[in-house]
C-alpha positions, 0 to 999 in steps of 0.5 A, a space after each residue: 500500500 502506498 503511503 503519502 504525505 502532502 503539504 502545500 509545497 511538498 508531496 512525498 510518496 512511498 513509490 517510484 515513478 515508472 512510465 509517468 505513474 507512481 508505483 508503490 514501493 516498500 523502500 523508496 520515496 518520491 518527492 514532488 516539490 511545489 506541485 502548484 508552482 507557487 515559487 520561482 526556483 533556481 537549480 541551486 534551490 531545488 538541489 538544496 531541497 533535495 539535499 535536505 530531503 536526503 538528510 532527513 530520510 537518512 536521519 530517519 533510517 531504521 525507523 518504520 515507514 509510517 504516515 507520521 514519519 512521512 508527515 514529519 519529513 514533509 513538515 521539516 521540508 516546509 520549514 526549509 522552503 520557508 527559510 529559502 523564501 526568507 533568504 531570497 533563494 526563491 521567490 513567489 511566482 506571481 503568475 501562479 494560479 493560486 496567489 495566497 502567499 502561504 509562507 507569508 507576505 512577500 518582502 517589498 523593498 522601498 524605492 529609495 529613488 522616490 524619496 
């Protein structure tokens, strides 16, 4: 049976992708980052999320693959993505179909030349 953890920006499945479909797996996880394209991502930011995912999965090695453990990893990744947004490594995609600023209002720098 395939387990999953879905948060706003992170979907984790106990599955692999084969022929564009999820195939349940007892020992593999698949990560889908920002499925609604709420953010603009650089390659480095995507790599950072995957690296954090790998770190969290490695830290949970030996634990049972349960809904709770998947949700904990998903929640930790949400916090990591919020940090990337706050650091300016990613930004909101203003062309997204769902502009709800789920990670907080965007920072707007004051135009110093207008003073």
